C-alpha positions in Angstrom: 12.1 -17.2 -14.5 12.7 -13.9 -12.6 15.0 -13.7 -9.7 13.3 -13.4 -6.3 13.4 -9.9 -4.8 15.1 -9.7 -1.4 12.6 -9.7 1.5 11.5 -6.4 2.8 10.7 -7.8 6.3 13.7 -6.0 7.8 11.9 -2.7 7.1 9.3 -3.6 9.7 11.7 -3.1 12.5 13.7 -0.2 11.2 13.5 3.3 12.8 11.3 5.7 10.9 12.0 9.2 9.7 8.4 10.3 10.0 4.9 8.8 10.4 2.0 10.0 8.3 -1.4 9.8 9.9 -4.6 9.0 7.9 -5.2 12.8 7.6 -1.8 13.2 6.1 -2.5 10.4 3.7 -5.8 12.0 2.7 -3.9 15.2 1.9 -1.7 13.2 -0.5 -4.2 10.9 -2.2 -7.9 11.4 -3.1 -9.2 8.1 -1.5 -11.8 8.3 1.2 -13.8 5.9 3.3 -14.8 3.3 2.7 -12.1 2.9 0.1 -9.2 4.4 2.0 -7.3 1.2 2.8 -4.3 2.4 4.8 -4.3 3.9 8.3 -0.8 5.2 8.5 2.5 5.3 6.6 5.9 5.0 8.3 8.6 6.6 6.1 11.8 4.7 6.7 13.9 6.5 4.1 12.2 9.3 2.2 11.6 8.6 -1.4 13.0 5.0 -1.0 11.2 2.9 1.6 8.1 3.0 3.8 5.7 0.7 5.7 1.9 1.0 5.4 -0.3 -0.1 8.3 -3.9 -1.2 7.9 -5.9 -2.4 10.9 -8.5 -4.8 9.4 -11.8 -4.4 11.1 -14.7 -6.8 11.1 -17.1 -4.2 9.8 -15.2 -3.5 6.6 -17.6 -3.2 3.7 -16.0 -6.0 1.6 -16.5 -8.6 4.3 -20.3 -8.6 3.7 -19.8 -10.5 0.5 -16.3 -11.9 0.6 -17.1 -14.3 2.2 -19.9 -13.8 4.9 -19.3 -17.2 6.6 -15.5 -16.9 6.4 -14.5 -13.3 5.9 -11.3 -12.8 4.0 -9.8 -9.6 2.7 -9.8 -9.8 -1.1 -6.3 -10.0 -2.6 -6.9 -7.1 -5.0 -7.7 -4.9 -2.0 -4.4 -5.9 -0.4 -2.7 -4.7 -3.6 -4.7 -1.5 -3.4 -3.6 -1.0 0.2 0.0 -1.4 -1.0 -0.7 1.2 -3.8 -2.2 3.6 -1.3 0.9 3.2 1.0 3.1 4.3 -1.9 0.8 7.2 -2.9 0.3 8.3 0.7 4.1 8.4 1.2 5.2 10.2 -2.0 2.5 12.2 -3.6 3.4 15.4 -1.7 6.9 14.9 -3.0 6.0 14.5 -6.7 2.8 16.4 -6.8 4.1 20.0 -6.7 1.3 21.5 -8.7 -1.5 19.5 -7.0 -2.7 18.0 -10.3 -1.0 14.6 -10.2 -2.6 11.3 -9.4 -0.8 7.9 -9.3 -2.7 5.5 -11.6 -2.1 1.8 -11.8 -0.3 0.7 -15.0 0.5 -2.8 -14.0 0.7 -5.6 -11.5 3.4 -8.2 -11.9 4.4 -11.4 -10.1 1.6 -11.0 -7.5 1.6 -13.9 -5.1 -0.9 -14.5 -2.4 0.5 -16.7 0.4 -1.9 -16.2 3.3 -5.3 -14.9 4.3 -6.0 -11.6 5.9 -9.1 -11.7 8.2 -10.9 -9.3 10.6 -8.7 -8.3 13.5 -5.4 -8.6 11.6 -3.0 -5.8 11.3 -1.5 -5.6 7.8 2.1 -4.3 7.6 3.1 -3.4 4.1 6.8 -2.6 3.5 7.4 -0.9 0.1 10.6 -0.3 -1.8 10.4 2.4 -4.4 12.4 1.2 -7.4 11.6 4.1 -9.7 10.0 7.5 -8.9 8.7 10.0 -11.4 6.1 10.3 -14.2 6.5 6.5 -14.3 7.0 4.8 -10.9 7.6 1.2 -9.9 7.6 -0.4 -6.5 8.1 -3.8 -4.9 5.8 -4.3 -2.0 5.0 -7.1 0.5 2.3 -7.5 3.1 2.7 -9.3 6.4 0.3 -10.4 9.2 2.0 -11.4 12.5 5.4 -11.6 10.8 4.1 -13.9 8.1 4.3 -12.9 4.4 0.9 -13.0 2.9 1.2 -11.0 -0.4 4.0 -9.7 -2.6 4.0 -7.9 -6.0 5.6 -5.4 -8.3 3.3 -2.4 -9.0 3.8 0.2 -11.8 2.1 3.6 -11.9 1.9 6.6 -14.1 1.4 10.1 -12.8 -2.0 11.1 -14.3 -4.3 14.0 -13.9 -6.0 14.6 -10.6 -9.8 14.3 -10.1 -10.0 17.8 -8.7 -10.4 16.5 -5.1 
């Protein structure tokens, strides 16, 4: 059994070095609406920690089918939001030639502990454990101070899609 990672909740209240807007994030990763799933990234310590923010709106495309009578944000999209937080925060740092794209290699120990519904604000603290051609993060997601998702995510820096 793996040891539990220390909570990233303290990052939610820490001062930030810089805040990246959605336009900044779009500069760093190729995702666009309706699949851009992070609204801003607050860099706490450059190259080490950040917090992604996603304002979950009732008209999000995925709520039409998951589930129409009780809309819940799919867990895989919460993981994708965490991934985009990481990419949005660091791609300008590791993507010097403009040809890199962080691609998922793995998801480990993902746990879903609460639902995310329309009107929620998802706060996603991320700790970068390894940064380079192979990168690894530990990320959590909170709604109203309550942990709803946690996971280790691994990425490889692949070729860009010429965006």
